[in-house]
Every structure is written in structure tokens, then in C-alpha cells.
C-alpha positions, 0 to 999 in steps of 0.5 A: 440598513444603508448600503455599505454598513456592516452589522455584526450579529452577536452569536447566541449562547456559548458561541458568543464568547468566540464571536462566531458560529460553532464549528460544523463538520463537513460530510466527508469528515463525518463519513470519513470518520465513520469509515475509519472506525469501521475499517479499523475494527475490521482490520483488528478483528482478523489475525495479521496475514499474508505479506505482514510477516515480511514487513514485521521481519523488516522491522525486527531486523532494523530493530536489532541493527538499525544501521546494518540490518540483516536480510529480512528473511535469511541469515544474510546481509541486508545491504541493498534491500529496498525494504529498508526505506525511511518509513520502515526505519521510522517504525523500527525506531518507534519499536525500539523506544517502546519495546513493541514487536514488529507485529504490534507496530503493524497493528498500530500502523493500520489505523495510521495509514487509514488517516493518511489515506482518508485525508489524502483522498479528501485533499485530492478531490477538493482540487477536482470539485468544490462539491462537498459530497464528492469525497464521501462518494469517492470512498465507496467507489474506490473500495467497492468498484473493483471486480467480482474476483477476490484478490488480496494484493498490496495496493489494491484498495478494495474493502476485502484487500484492505483488511489484510494490507492496510498496514503495508508500506504500500498503503501508507505510500498510496495515502501520501500519493493522494496528498502529493496529487492534491498539492501538485494540483493546487500549485498547478492551478495557482501558478496558472493565474496571471497574478500571484502573491507568492510568499518566500517560504509558504507552499506557493513559493519555491520551498513549496515546490521543493517540499512537493518534490521531497514528498515524491521522493519519500514515496519512491523510497517507501514503495518504489512501484507506487512511486511510478503511479505517483509521478505518472499521475502528477504528470497528468495533473500538471499537464491538465492544470498548468496554463502557460510554461513561462520560465519561472514556472518551468524552473519551479517544476524543475525544482520539484523534480530535482528535490525528488531525485535528491531525496531518493539518491541520498538515502544510504540503505539502498540505491533506489535508481538500481531498481529500474532494471530489476526483473525479480518481481515480474514473474509473481505479478504475471497472474494479475494480468491473467485476471485483470478483467475479473479484478477491475471490470466494475470500475468501468461504470465510471467510464461515462462520467470520464467521457463526459469530463473529457468532452467538456474539457477538450481533454485537459482534464486531470482525471482524463489524462491520469487515466490515459497515462496510468493505463499506458503504464499498465499496458506497458507491463503487459507488452514488455513482460515487466509484469510488476507494472500491473500494480499500477492498476489502482491508479488507473482505476481511481480516475474512473471511480473518482469521476463517477463520484464527482458526477453524482455529487452534483446538486439536484435536480438531475437530468436523465444522464445522472439518474441513469448513471447513479442507479447503475452505480448503485447496482454495481456497488451492491454487486461488488459488496455482496460478491467480494468486498462485503465480508470485510465488514460483515462478519457473518454470511459473506466470504470472509478475510483469510483466517491465518494462524499464529506461531506463538506456540513455536516461538518458545523454542525458536530463538531470533536468528535461528534458521528454520526449514519449511515449505509450508505456505503460511509458515513461509510467509509469517515465521520470519516476522517473529525473528527466525530466518528461512533458508529460502526467502519466499519474495525476491529481494535485490539483497539476494541474487534471484538465481540463488534464491531459486536454487535455495528454494529448490533445495528446501523443496528437495529436503522434504521430497519423499525420495531424499536420503538422510545424508542429503538432508543432513548435508542441507542442514549443515549448509544453511546451519538449520536448527529447526524444521516446521512441517505441515500436518501431511509431512512425515517427521525425518528419523533424525529430527526430534519433535518439540511442539505441535499446533492444535490449530493447524497440526503443524509440527516443530522439530529440532535438527542439527545442533542441540539447543544451547549449543553454540554454533 
């Protein structure tokens, strides 16, 4: 064949009709699909628990009144609650159109969030390296290399935690964050090239930068604390990838920030900027700092890989800068007492986990450094799997995810909007998701003053205290217009209450107080 002559070979078989090769999935598409199937089945095999009642309640309140929802857990107005973000509204619209309950919507949300998360990870890792096995290795690194203490917390994406929180808005926000980081990295690299072909409406143009900003604004509205990690990570990516700050480049990134701010401030359900001074969530997050080492030390196996990247890039590596900045956020939370910033831990660990994945995805032959790192990473991943994470996907022989009860047995009597008095741990977490209200919500919410919430909680505890008189109990019932008591198996039924049902599974008792059923308040 002479030079410059191009000969197209006819593809055999069915592909000849298309004139090319058959499509072949990438390693990440294969293993990512298997991971999605595995985690979906793991998520569906256990009852919804923990904070799911809160998020189901949000959907139910919006489903009942889309424009002016009530407080998610109390018989109060819900104006100003950050739980009413755009994703929650979309879920409520879906629930109204389909007739599904909040619980059923969350069951379907888990697999959807997994798709967003997995595709976002693939998109982000491709901005770090072209190695096809890097995103595959990022999955076990991200889900196994945490710590050896069990923690089930929103935004902490170990295998065990994912079985309980993958349906939460935080999981969706983290998936969008990986997408935002991937798009940010692509734009930063493209704008650093001396010659660029910029389309008027493509992602390379002004609208693309505005679209990325809108995505960050959406993350802020869906889950504000995740947005902190998202923005800090974006700063690290741009600082590492952007070469030269000509006026058009600065203007485009300025448009990104402006678009994010506009999207955030025009949302009518709550003022996202007012959350910056809210400290209601800090106290409950303090224990995350108390167990910080036990929750994260396995991720340190990625430190040699991260150090290697820092050494080779003179500090201008996105993972290196992201690790430094996200760690600074976590440290700030500890020093300042704003313990909510412990939620940024996932973003501080991702650079360690992904740097390890990129390093071990290098083609062979390996030198001694990669061989030793790979052997140690395998051992540490096994430690994480067999001590904490493995029970999420192996139904026997390992510590299992929590098996919480349902309250369907009580919902034949309790109507949506009825006020229930309870200080049971599981009941307080779940019952609002079925439609009833609590006298004292268990979670802080700017829609209810935190001092008032704590006062209510103290009064509810006092109701069940042994020394409380009947007159005091009846006064509390009237104050909150309570209709029902939900007592644990160890609590005595007050003389004025009428037992109507009990759970064979937990021994909990449902009793009527106040106005009889059918009497209008």
C-alpha cells in the first residue's frame, strides 16, 4: 500500500451494515454496572432506617402542599426549612403524579442516586488520567478504605453506610459533585490551551461555564454542607489545572460563580445564605470528630500515592490541592467548634483514595514502589471489608446493616397530621415519614427555633418520666394537641390512655390520648 493511501477494510458479519467495529464496553462500564446491581440489591434487602423517616416526611409534606409545606416533623409551618430544596420538590411532584408514598419514592431514589454517583466518578477520574482501570479501582478504594469503626452517616460512602443512606439527598448531591468536578477539570484544562475553538453554545463557551455554575448552585440547594466540599474541591481543581489568568478566562470563571449564586438565591422555599450562621447542627456532629481516626485511618494507604503526585507536579496537582483544602475545612470545624464541617471528611479522603486508584491502574511492569503499594492496599481493603463494610453485601457471617422495624401496624389508627408523643429512638426517627407529627422534632431545623425544639424535647421526656403527675401529662397533651402515645416495651401505659394496638416485633404500644378518634379538634 502506497504512502498516504487509506484503505477501509469491510467489517465482517453484522457490523458490516454499520461499516465499523461493534461497540465494546469499557472496564468501568462492566464493573460499574455490576457494582450498581450489587448495591441496589443490598439497599433493597434491608428496611429503610435511620434518617429516611425525615426525608420521607419531607416528601409527604410537599406532596400534601407543594407551595406551602408544613414542618417536616411537627405541626408547625415549614417556611425557611432547607429540607425543601429543588430535588425534594421534584420527588414530591413525582409522588403526586404516581400516587407513591414518600417511602416508595426513596426506595426508587437509591438506584437513581447510584447511577448519578457512578457516572460522576467515571467522569471525574477521566479528568485525572486516561488509564481505563483507574475508575474501576476507585470504587473499592472509595467504599472500603475508610476506617475500622462502624459509622452510618449521611455522606459517608462506605459500603455499609451506603446501604442506609444512598437514598438521601446527600448521596445525590455527592454524585452531582463528582460531575461538577469533572466538568470543572475539563474546562480548566481547555481554557489553559493557547488555541481554543469555542462554540457559541457548547460546554466550551460562556453558556458552558454558566451551566457549571448552575450545577454548583443546585448542589448548594439540595445539600448545603456538601456544597461546601464541592466548591472547595472546585477551587483546588481550577488552581491546579488553570494555566494563565487572562481577562476572558477570569470572566468565564466569574460567570460560573455568579450563576451558582443566582440559582441559590432565587429559590423561593428558603434563604440558603441565612444558613451560614446557623449552629443548630453543630452539637450532633461533635462525635464525628471524636471518632475521626477510627472512621478514616485506612484511607491513609493512599498517602504515598498522593505524595508521589505532589512530588511530580510541584504541588500543581488537583488531588493534592483538593486534599489540602478539604482537610483544612475539616480542621476548621474542629478548631472553631462548627462541628458540622466534619461532614467534609468524605471529600478529604477522596484524593487519597483516588490517587491510590490512579497509581495502581498504571500499566505493567511495575516497579517496587507500585508492587509494595498494591500489596498493602489489598491487605487494607480486606481489613475494611471484613471488619466493617462486608456485611453490606454478604448477608451472613459478618456484621449486618441495621434492621429497623416499620410502623405500618400503627398507621391503621394514626392519621396524617395527628400529633404523636414518643421518646423511642426508632419511632422518633421514622414515624413522621408516615404522615403524623411529633411534638418535638429530633433534628434541628431553621424553621423551628433551636431553643424551642430543645424545650419541646425536654417536655416530651418529662411526660414519660416516672414522677410526672396525671395533671402534668394531660396539660402537655392539650398544649400540643396530641392524639397518640407510642410507648416502648419498657414504658408503662398511663391510666388515662387507651391501648389500641401493639407491635409483635418490637413490643411497642400505641395508645390514644386526648380527643377520641373522629372528634374534630
